[in-house]
Backbone bond lengths (Angstrom), bond angles and torsions (degrees), N, CA, C in turn:
res aa  C-N    CA-C-N  psi(-1)  N-CA   C-N-CA  omega(-1)  CA-C   N-CA-C  phi
1 M - - - 1.465 - - 1.521 109.98 -
2 E 1.363 115.95 -41.99 1.457 120.85 -179.08 1.518 110.59 -69.56
3 E 1.357 117.73 -40.48 1.467 122.18 179.37 1.500 110.36 -62.16
4 R 1.350 118.63 -40.94 1.454 122.06 -179.77 1.528 109.74 -65.19
5 D 1.335 117.08 -37.30 1.461 119.90 -179.84 1.540 111.02 -67.68
6 N 1.384 116.62 -37.02 1.480 119.70 178.77 1.517 111.36 -63.77
7 K 1.355 117.82 -39.87 1.460 121.92 179.92 1.513 110.56 -63.84
8 K 1.354 114.70 -39.29 1.457 118.36 179.58 1.530 110.39 -63.44
9 Q 1.398 113.72 -40.44 1.458 117.26 -179.46 1.522 111.69 -66.00
10 M 1.364 118.10 -39.19 1.470 122.22 -179.21 1.519 111.40 -67.95
11 S 1.320 115.27 -36.62 1.461 117.83 -179.60 1.508 111.71 -69.39
12 G 1.331 116.85 -22.06 1.463 119.90 -179.37 1.527 112.48 -83.98
13 I 1.365 117.00 -8.36 1.479 120.55 -178.57 1.520 109.23 -109.15
14 Q 1.318 119.02 125.85 1.467 122.12 178.72 1.515 108.82 -79.93
15 Q 1.343 116.38 126.62 1.465 120.25 178.66 1.529 109.95 -74.23
16 S 1.344 120.12 144.57 1.468 125.25 -179.91 1.521 110.13 -116.94
17 V 1.402 115.39 160.21 1.459 121.79 -179.36 1.523 108.04 -148.28
18 E 1.341 117.33 154.40 1.470 122.32 -179.39 1.526 110.20 -86.88
19 C 1.351 116.53 131.53 1.485 121.88 176.89 1.523 108.37 -72.47
20 S 1.330 115.57 131.41 1.474 119.92 -178.19 1.524 112.26 -72.59
21 K 1.338 118.49 -11.53 1.470 121.95 -179.00 1.533 111.08 -97.26
22 C 1.327 116.09 -57.41 1.471 119.50 -176.29 1.523 113.17 -99.96
23 H 1.373 116.37 -8.21 1.462 123.85 176.80 1.527 112.96 63.61
24 K 1.324 117.18 26.00 1.464 121.01 174.59 1.528 109.28 -88.58
25 Q 1.317 115.42 152.14 1.454 120.83 175.22 1.516 108.70 -85.40
26 V 1.321 117.20 119.04 1.459 121.51 -179.76 1.510 109.30 -132.76
27 S 1.321 114.12 167.03 1.456 119.76 179.22 1.514 109.88 -72.58
28 L 1.325 115.66 152.05 1.472 120.17 177.75 1.516 111.98 -60.49
29 T 1.325 116.12 -24.36 1.467 119.38 -179.27 1.523 111.73 -86.84
30 D 1.350 116.66 -4.67 1.471 120.92 -177.56 1.524 110.31 -104.92
31 G 1.343 117.58 45.66 1.456 120.79 179.31 1.511 111.38 171.18
32 I 1.320 115.49 -170.75 1.469 122.19 -177.28 1.516 108.77 -135.64
33 Q 1.308 115.14 138.35 1.454 120.29 176.75 1.527 108.74 -80.18
34 K 1.357 117.91 118.63 1.462 124.25 178.78 1.523 108.99 -104.25
35 P 1.344 117.89 164.13 1.482 120.26 177.75 1.525 112.15 -57.21
36 N 1.354 116.12 -32.16 1.465 119.57 -178.21 1.526 113.06 -94.27
37 G 1.319 116.50 4.80 1.452 119.31 178.85 1.514 111.75 135.39
38 F 1.304 115.86 174.91 1.454 122.39 -179.37 1.534 109.67 -78.14
39 V 1.364 116.83 136.48 1.467 122.57 179.49 1.509 108.17 -125.09
40 C 1.322 115.76 128.11 1.453 119.47 -178.29 1.526 111.23 -76.39
41 N 1.342 115.28 162.57 1.463 120.42 -178.45 1.533 111.79 -62.97
42 E 1.309 116.68 -33.35 1.472 119.82 -179.37 1.527 110.78 -63.99
43 C 1.318 116.41 -42.39 1.470 120.28 179.46 1.525 110.69 -69.05
44 I 1.339 115.46 -36.98 1.469 119.35 178.15 1.513 110.06 -62.70
45 S 1.325 117.44 -43.27 1.463 122.67 -179.87 1.526 111.01 -63.59
46 R 1.361 115.43 -42.22 1.472 120.04 -179.91 1.534 110.27 -63.33
47 R 1.328 117.69 -39.07 1.463 121.99 -179.31 1.519 111.50 -66.18
48 K 1.306 116.26 -38.82 1.470 120.75 179.13 1.523 110.65 -64.34
49 K 1.333 116.42 -40.36 1.460 120.25 179.49 1.522 110.77 -63.76
50 Q 1.339 117.21 -42.12 1.454 120.93 -179.82 1.530 111.28 -63.75
51 T 1.321 116.14 -41.49 1.467 120.85 178.75 1.520 111.16 -63.13
52 L 1.346 115.50 -41.85 1.462 120.40 -179.22 1.527 110.90 -65.09
53 L 1.339 116.60 -43.16 1.466 120.25 179.46 1.524 111.28 -63.72
54 A 1.322 117.41 -39.31 1.468 121.21 178.92 1.518 110.46 -63.55
55 A 1.334 116.25 -41.47 1.468 120.73 179.53 1.524 111.00 -64.26
56 I 1.345 115.87 -42.71 1.467 120.24 179.21 1.524 110.54 -62.77
57 G 1.352 116.05 -41.68 1.462 120.24 178.87 1.514 112.02 -62.38
58 G 1.329 117.39 -41.23 1.465 121.09 178.98 1.509 111.75 -63.49
59 V 1.316 116.77 -41.84 1.471 121.00 178.60 1.516 110.57 -63.72
60 A 1.327 116.94 -40.45 1.470 121.01 -179.71 1.519 110.79 -63.29
61 V 1.333 117.73 -44.60 1.470 121.44 179.12 1.515 110.72 -62.19
62 A 1.330 116.56 -43.34 1.466 120.35 179.21 1.516 111.01 -62.18
63 A 1.324 116.83 -38.38 1.461 120.80 179.70 1.526 111.14 -64.90
64 V 1.336 116.34 -40.51 1.465 120.27 179.43 1.519 110.75 -64.64
65 I 1.324 117.64 -43.10 1.472 121.61 179.88 1.518 110.78 -62.70
66 I 1.334 116.90 -44.75 1.470 120.75 -179.29 1.525 110.40 -63.88
67 A 1.324 116.72 -41.36 1.464 119.94 179.67 1.513 110.91 -64.71
68 W 1.338 117.28 -37.85 1.475 121.50 179.79 1.520 111.07 -66.46
69 I 1.331 116.50 -40.61 1.464 120.75 -179.40 1.517 111.24 -62.23
70 F 1.319 116.89 -42.55 1.464 120.53 -175.61 1.526 112.89 -90.38
71 S 1.338 116.95 6.14 1.468 118.79 179.84 1.509 112.77 -86.87
72 G 1.344 117.22 -1.26 1.461 120.43 177.98 1.502 113.10 108.46
73 N 1.353 119.62 -0.32 1.445 122.03 179.09 1.518 112.17 -79.42
74 S 1.306 117.48 -7.57 1.453 120.88 177.65 1.516 108.72 -139.37
75 K 1.319 115.78 127.38 1.456 120.79 -176.24 1.520 110.56 -87.59
76 R 1.328 115.47 142.51 1.459 119.92 178.41 1.513 109.13 -132.36
77 T 1.303 114.44 149.80 1.463 121.15 174.81 1.513 107.37 -127.31
78 G 1.336 115.50 -175.26 1.457 119.38 178.84 1.511 111.84 -64.65
79 E 1.369 116.20 -19.19 1.456 120.21 -179.14 1.519 111.74 -103.75
80 G 1.325 117.33 10.75 1.452 120.36 178.64 1.508 110.88 107.57
81 F 1.320 117.62 -155.03 1.448 121.85 179.84 1.517 109.91 -67.81
82 E 1.324 116.09 150.68 1.456 121.38 -176.63 1.519 110.88 -78.22
83 G 1.309 116.78 71.14 1.450 121.52 174.08 1.506 113.58 85.23
84 V 1.327 114.65 162.55 1.457 120.52 -179.13 1.512 110.98 -62.75
85 G 1.335 115.86 -35.19 1.458 119.73 -179.71 1.509 112.26 -57.94
86 E 1.350 117.52 -40.43 1.458 120.85 -179.66 1.525 110.80 -64.34
87 I 1.334 115.85 -39.83 1.459 119.44 -179.49 1.520 110.29 -66.89
88 Q 1.328 116.74 -43.98 1.451 119.95 179.79 1.521 110.97 -63.55
89 D 1.337 117.66 -40.91 1.454 120.62 179.76 1.532 111.27 -64.12
90 S 1.340 116.22 -37.00 1.455 119.27 -174.53 1.521 112.26 -72.53
91 V 1.336 117.29 -27.09 1.455 119.12 -177.91 1.518 112.02 -100.59
92 S 1.325 117.75 -10.97 1.458 120.58 -179.71 1.517 109.37 -87.13
93 L 1.317 116.47 111.39 1.449 121.07 -177.34 1.518 112.46 -98.85
94 S 1.358 116.53 -10.70 1.452 121.00 -177.90 1.514 109.77 -99.37
95 V 1.336 117.60 120.98 1.457 122.55 -179.03 1.523 109.14 -127.61
96 N 1.340 115.99 130.58 1.458 120.96 177.80 1.520 108.94 -84.56
97 T 1.316 116.82 99.46 1.462 120.62 -176.39 1.517 112.17 -73.27
98 N 1.337 117.78 -12.30 1.457 120.81 179.34 1.523 112.20 -86.88
99 E 1.325 117.37 -7.97 1.459 120.68 -178.63 1.527 109.79 -72.08
100 V 1.323 116.47 130.07 1.460 121.98 -178.12 1.521 109.04 -103.15
101 K 1.304 116.73 122.40 1.449 122.23 178.17 1.522 109.54 -96.41
102 F 1.351 116.20 140.27 1.456 119.97 -179.62 1.523 110.33 -69.96
103 D 1.327 115.52 128.86 1.460 122.10 179.02 1.520 106.96 -132.79
104 L 1.332 116.82 112.27 1.461 121.12 -176.11 1.521 111.68 -60.44
105 S 1.331 117.54 -32.74 1.464 120.65 -177.20 1.526 112.81 -69.00
106 T 1.326 117.26 -21.53 1.464 120.42 178.97 1.522 111.79 -108.38
107 A 1.331 116.65 -2.24 1.461 120.54 -178.34 1.523 111.16 -76.71
108 T 1.317 115.65 148.22 1.457 121.58 176.44 1.518 109.48 -96.49
109 A 1.318 116.48 129.04 1.467 120.90 179.27 1.522 109.28 -70.05
110 V 1.336 115.97 136.17 1.459 121.42 176.91 1.513 109.08 -129.81
111 S 1.317 116.07 165.30 1.457 121.17 -176.86 1.520 111.06 -69.55
112 S 1.320 115.25 139.24 1.451 121.39 177.18 1.527 109.21 -85.17
113 P 1.330 118.12 151.17 1.466 120.02 179.09 1.521 113.79 -71.66
114 V 1.344 117.85 0.91 1.461 119.98 178.73 1.521 108.89 -61.67
115 S 1.309 117.79 124.96 1.467 122.51 -175.85 1.512 111.48 -75.34
116 T 1.354 116.28 149.34 1.468 120.27 175.61 1.519 110.68 -69.79
117 Q 1.328 116.22 -12.95 1.464 118.92 176.15 1.524 110.45 -72.79
118 T 1.311 116.61 -30.99 1.466 120.28 178.47 1.532 109.31 -133.70
119 P 1.342 118.46 62.52 1.474 120.32 -179.21 1.522 110.85 -71.81
120 I 1.327 115.81 163.54 1.456 121.22 179.65 1.524 109.37 -79.41
121 S 1.317 115.96 125.27 1.466 120.07 -175.42 1.517 113.74 -116.21
122 N 1.339 117.91 6.39 1.466 119.21 177.58 1.526 110.67 -137.27
123 L 1.308 115.27 154.31 1.459 122.53 -171.94 1.519 112.75 -65.02
124 A 1.335 117.52 -42.62 1.468 120.83 -176.02 1.522 111.76 -61.87
125 D 1.344 116.32 -44.48 1.466 119.18 -179.78 1.524 111.36 -64.54
126 F 1.340 116.41 -38.71 1.462 119.79 179.43 1.526 110.78 -61.76
127 K 1.314 116.59 -45.69 1.468 120.12 -179.45 1.521 111.24 -61.87
128 N 1.328 117.06 -41.11 1.465 120.56 -179.08 1.529 111.67 -65.48
129 V 1.346 116.29 -45.16 1.464 119.59 -179.01 1.531 110.65 -66.05
130 F 1.327 116.63 -42.41 1.464 119.18 -178.90 1.527 111.17 -66.07
131 A 1.322 117.77 -39.03 1.469 120.85 178.17 1.529 110.16 -60.23
132 K 1.316 116.29 -40.19 1.472 119.77 178.17 1.532 109.99 -66.00
133 N 1.331 116.60 -40.70 1.471 119.72 179.08 1.525 111.66 -62.04
134 V 1.338 116.43 -39.25 1.467 120.62 178.37 1.527 110.21 -65.27
135 A 1.341 116.73 -42.34 1.470 120.54 179.14 1.526 110.54 -61.83
136 D 1.339 116.58 -42.67 1.474 120.31 179.29 1.522 110.71 -64.68
137 A 1.337 116.75 -42.50 1.468 120.30 -179.88 1.523 111.04 -64.52
138 T 1.329 116.39 -36.20 1.464 120.92 178.76 1.521 111.04 -66.43
139 D 1.336 116.35 -43.48 1.469 120.69 179.35 1.523 111.51 -62.25
140 K 1.323 116.12 -34.70 1.468 120.55 -176.32 1.529 112.91 -93.86
141 N 1.339 116.99 -0.47 1.473 120.76 -174.83 1.535 110.47 52.11
142 A 1.327 114.92 44.33 1.462 120.82 -174.74 1.524 112.18 -73.29
143 K 1.323 115.37 160.39 1.458 121.76 175.67 1.529 111.14 -102.19
144 D 1.352 116.19 -9.31 1.457 121.54 -179.98 1.520 109.71 -116.95
145 I 1.324 115.77 160.55 1.459 121.16 175.50 1.529 108.49 -136.03
146 M 1.320 116.32 127.37 1.460 120.32 179.16 1.531 109.70 -82.95
147 I 1.316 115.86 124.86 1.465 121.60 175.86 1.525 107.75 -104.42
148 P 1.311 118.24 121.17 1.472 120.30 -177.26 1.528 112.05 -61.56
149 S 1.330 116.28 142.06 1.455 120.76 173.44 1.528 108.44 -68.83
150 V 1.326 116.17 141.42 1.469 120.46 -179.26 1.524 109.40 -126.80
151 S 1.325 115.29 160.56 1.458 119.13 -175.68 1.526 110.47 -147.97
152 P 1.340 117.89 87.21 1.466 120.33 176.23 1.533 110.21 -67.90
153 L 1.325 116.00 145.65 1.468 122.06 -179.33 1.527 110.72 -101.48
154 F 1.347 115.44 159.74 1.464 121.15 -175.56 1.531 110.61 -130.00
155 E 1.330 114.30 157.71 1.457 120.60 174.08 1.526 109.48 -71.25
156 I 1.307 116.47 155.12 1.457 121.04 -178.64 1.524 111.14 -62.96
157 N 1.341 114.83 134.81 1.467 123.80 176.68 1.529 114.64 63.45
158 T 1.353 118.02 18.70 1.466 120.49 179.82 1.521 110.07 -140.27
159 D 1.335 114.65 173.88 1.461 120.34 171.44 1.530 109.94 -107.93
160 H 1.314 116.83 28.30 1.463 122.45 178.05 1.531 109.75 -89.11
161 F 1.315 115.80 128.08 1.459 120.02 178.72 1.527 110.68 -68.64
162 I 1.333 115.19 154.66 1.458 119.98 169.74 1.532 107.68 -115.83
163 N 1.324 114.47 156.87 1.469 121.78 -178.62 1.531 110.11 54.75
164 D 1.353 118.40 -132.78 1.472 121.30 -176.83 1.522 111.43 -101.78
165 G 1.352 116.30 33.22 1.459 121.14 -176.63 1.517 113.52 -57.49
166 E 1.346 117.16 -46.88 1.463 119.22 -179.00 1.526 111.32 -66.28
167 A 1.336 116.95 -39.84 1.467 120.48 177.92 1.529 110.54 -63.07
168 L 1.328 116.53 -34.50 1.468 121.01 178.34 1.527 110.54 -65.22
169 V 1.329 117.01 -41.91 1.462 120.98 178.43 1.527 110.51 -63.74
170 R 1.318 116.45 -43.77 1.468 120.05 -179.23 1.533 111.46 -65.66
171 E 1.315 116.76 -36.61 1.467 119.70 178.35 1.528 110.40 -68.58
172 F 1.312 116.87 -39.33 1.461 121.18 175.86 1.531 109.90 -58.65
173 A 1.332 115.64 -44.95 1.471 120.49 179.19 1.526 111.11 -64.40
174 A 1.332 116.65 -41.84 1.463 120.54 -178.76 1.527 111.07 -62.08
175 V 1.322 116.02 -40.55 1.469 120.84 178.50 1.525 110.57 -66.08
176 Y 1.321 116.40 -45.28 1.473 120.55 178.90 1.527 110.34 -60.26
177 N 1.320 117.51 -41.31 1.467 121.69 -177.82 1.528 112.66 -64.89
178 K 1.329 117.91 -16.78 1.458 121.09 178.49 1.526 111.76 -83.22
179 T 1.339 116.36 -10.68 1.464 120.36 178.63 1.525 109.88 -90.22
180 N 1.327 116.42 -171.07 1.473 119.48 179.60 1.534 112.82 -80.97
181 K 1.317 117.06 0.03 1.473 124.26 175.56 1.534 112.99 59.49
182 E 1.301 116.20 30.18 1.463 118.95 177.36 1.527 112.04 -87.36
183 A 1.321 117.35 -23.38 1.465 121.32 -178.40 1.532 110.52 -79.95
184 T 1.326 114.85 161.74 1.467 121.43 178.52 1.524 109.64 -105.17
185 I 1.320 116.11 137.94 1.461 121.76 176.08 1.524 108.95 -93.86
186 L 1.318 115.98 128.01 1.459 121.39 177.49 1.528 109.06 -100.04
187 V 1.338 116.23 124.32 1.463 122.66 179.60 1.524 107.94 -113.78
188 E 1.353 117.32 119.23 1.466 121.70 -176.62 1.528 110.42 -123.09
189 G 1.353 115.80 126.06 1.448 120.86 -179.57 1.525 112.88 -98.95
190 F 1.355 115.57 139.28 1.466 121.86 -178.31 1.532 109.91 -133.85
191 T 1.344 115.37 162.89 1.474 121.40 173.35 1.524 108.59 -139.38
192 C 1.309 115.68 170.97 1.456 120.03 171.03 1.530 108.32 -81.91
193 D 1.328 118.00 -173.03 1.466 120.83 -175.96 1.522 112.87 -96.34
194 L 1.318 117.27 9.73 1.460 120.03 177.43 1.528 109.44 -82.32
195 G 1.319 118.11 144.52 1.449 121.71 179.21 1.517 112.15 89.59
196 G 1.338 116.31 176.97 1.451 121.54 -177.98 1.514 112.53 -80.78
197 I 1.325 114.97 163.16 1.468 120.85 -178.39 1.528 111.65 -62.85
198 D 1.331 116.28 -46.25 1.471 119.64 -178.86 1.522 111.42 -62.25
199 L 1.331 116.04 -43.10 1.467 120.04 179.39 1.526 110.61 -61.62
200 N 1.318 116.97 -45.24 1.466 120.83 -177.89 1.528 111.69 -68.00
201 N 1.329 116.17 -36.27 1.469 118.29 176.25 1.526 110.46 -61.16
202 K 1.330 116.03 -46.62 1.466 120.12 180.00 1.520 110.69 -66.03
203 L 1.335 117.38 -39.90 1.459 121.30 -178.42 1.536 111.19 -64.38
204 S 1.317 116.72 -41.71 1.469 119.22 179.54 1.522 110.74 -67.60
205 E 1.340 116.98 -33.71 1.462 120.69 176.82 1.529 110.54 -66.17
206 V 1.322 116.61 -45.85 1.462 120.91 -178.78 1.529 110.76 -62.19
207 R 1.310 116.95 -41.58 1.468 120.34 179.28 1.545 110.63 -63.80
208 A 1.315 116.64 -42.92 1.460 119.80 179.61 1.522 111.43 -65.24
209 E 1.337 116.66 -41.17 1.460 120.40 179.03 1.522 111.81 -67.45
210 T 1.330 115.98 -33.73 1.471 119.74 176.73 1.525 110.46 -62.06
211 V 1.304 116.06 -42.34 1.475 120.73 178.24 1.522 110.20 -65.56
212 K 1.330 117.25 -42.01 1.460 120.18 179.35 1.531 111.13 -59.79
213 K 1.327 117.41 -42.66 1.463 120.90 179.72 1.529 111.38 -59.19
214 I 1.310 115.86 -39.73 1.470 119.60 179.04 1.533 110.09 -66.93
215 L 1.308 116.58 -41.69 1.470 120.07 178.75 1.523 110.95 -60.29
216 V 1.336 116.42 -46.32 1.466 120.73 -179.91 1.514 110.51 -64.40
217 A 1.325 116.78 -42.75 1.468 120.73 179.67 1.523 111.64 -63.48
218 T 1.323 116.89 -25.54 1.470 121.45 -179.21 1.522 111.77 -87.22
219 G 1.345 117.58 -6.69 1.462 119.96 175.65 1.512 115.96 115.64
220 V 1.329 117.90 0.68 1.460 119.98 178.60 1.530 108.73 -76.82
221 P 1.332 119.56 129.07 1.464 121.01 178.37 1.525 110.78 -59.81
222 A 1.321 116.57 134.87 1.464 121.02 -177.74 1.524 111.77 -60.93
223 D 1.347 117.02 -33.25 1.458 119.33 -178.91 1.523 112.96 -75.61
224 K 1.319 116.40 -1.82 1.458 121.39 176.32 1.527 111.30 -103.43
225 I 1.323 116.53 12.92 1.456 121.22 -179.45 1.529 109.39 -121.46
226 E 1.319 116.18 125.82 1.469 121.57 176.02 1.531 108.23 -113.05
227 V 1.311 117.18 126.54 1.462 122.00 -175.41 1.525 110.89 -112.08
228 K 1.328 115.08 132.53 1.469 121.86 175.06 1.528 108.66 -135.56
229 W 1.314 116.33 154.33 1.464 119.50 175.14 1.522 108.37 -145.64
230 Y 1.363 115.19 149.99 1.456 119.97 -170.83 1.527 113.54 -129.50
231 G 1.320 117.60 -4.10 1.461 118.90 -175.54 1.516 109.99 60.04
232 E 1.334 116.70 -130.80 1.461 120.97 178.75 1.532 111.72 -102.47
233 S 1.340 116.42 8.93 1.473 120.20 -173.73 1.523 113.45 -64.09
234 R 1.302 117.34 -23.79 1.467 119.82 -179.39 1.525 111.57 -109.99
235 F 1.321 114.60 19.61 1.464 119.92 -177.40 1.529 112.09 -57.05
236 N 1.325 117.02 -39.80 1.467 120.73 -175.32 1.531 113.42 -76.47
237 E 1.338 117.42 -6.04 1.465 119.84 179.50 1.525 112.05 -77.76
238 F 1.329 116.95 -17.71 1.460 120.76 -173.93 1.524 110.88 -116.20
239 E 1.301 115.21 157.60 1.458 121.13 178.17 1.531 108.89 -131.71
240 Y 1.318 116.31 72.27 1.447 121.56 178.45 1.527 109.85 -84.81
241 Y 1.336 115.55 164.69 1.460 119.88 -176.05 1.527 112.88 -72.78
242 S 1.312 115.53 -32.89 1.469 118.62 -178.22 1.525 109.56 -142.50
243 K 1.334 115.88 164.93 1.456 120.38 -179.69 1.534 111.07 -65.80
244 N 1.320 117.35 -25.18 1.468 120.23 178.32 1.522 111.41 -57.34
245 E 1.341 116.85 -33.50 1.460 120.79 -175.57 1.527 112.67 -77.27
246 Y 1.301 118.04 -13.02 1.463 121.00 176.66 1.531 111.76 -81.99
247 R 1.314 116.64 -16.90 1.476 121.02 -179.32 1.538 108.34 -86.89
248 R 1.270 115.73 78.76 1.461 120.28 -171.47 1.517 111.93 -143.81
249 V 1.329 114.07 165.38 1.466 122.70 168.28 1.523 106.47 -122.50
250 I 1.317 116.38 133.08 1.468 120.07 179.41 1.526 109.35 -105.48
251 L 1.344 116.22 126.42 1.464 122.42 176.68 1.523 108.00 -108.51
252 S 1.315 115.89 128.88 1.463 120.59 179.09 1.535 109.36 -146.98
253 I 1.320 114.82 165.36 1.458 120.58 175.83 1.525 107.75 -89.43
254 K 1.330 116.01 123.75 1.453 120.61 -175.20 1.522 110.96 -77.14
C-alpha cells in the first residue's frame, strides 16, 4: 500500500535536468538528450536560427560575386577568360598609382655614353644599342631614353653617304620622333686634312646641312636641330684608322 502511494507521488512530480549549453534547469520533456549532454529546446531553437542566418549570408555573398562577374568586370570568350592576366587584373583590387611605367612617347631623349672617338657608324649596331637602352629604361621605369650618337661617313670631297649612312640618319630621326621631342639634336660636320682650309670648312658645312635636311624631312622639328661644322680644325682630336673615317657627321643629343 505504501509502495503504491510512493509511485503515485513520483508520477505527480516532473523530473528536471541541467542543460549542457545554457546550464538552466529544465524538464526532461523540454529538450533532447545529446551524446555530449542534455540540450534544452530553447538552445536548440537558437542554434537553428544561427545556422539559417549563416546559410542566408553565404547565398547573398555568392549572389554578389556572380553579379559582379557578369557585369562586365571580367571578359570571357568561348575558351574562357582571356588569359591569366585578365583573371589577375579582375581580382587585384590594389593598384600602386605612384608606379611610373616607361613610355617612349613621353620620354626625353638624352645623350648616350657612346664616345665621339668611337661613334656608331652602321645601322645594325645602332639598332642593337638602342634596343638595349629601351630594355634598360623599361626595367627602371625611367623617364629618359638614351639615344646612341651616330656618325655616317661620306665620300671624299662630296656630301654623298657611303654604305648605310643615309639609312642610319633616318633611323636616328625615327627614334627621336618617338620621344617627346623636347631634346635638341646636335649635328657636327668634319673632314679629313686633305685639301685647303676653306674647301674643308665649306665641305663640312655642306655635309652637316645635308644631314639636317634629312632629319627635317623625316619629321624632326627644325628648331630642335643645332648645326655646327669644323672643317679639318679638329682633325687632331681623333685617332681613326684611316682618313676615310674623318669624313663624317656626328649626330648626338645635346
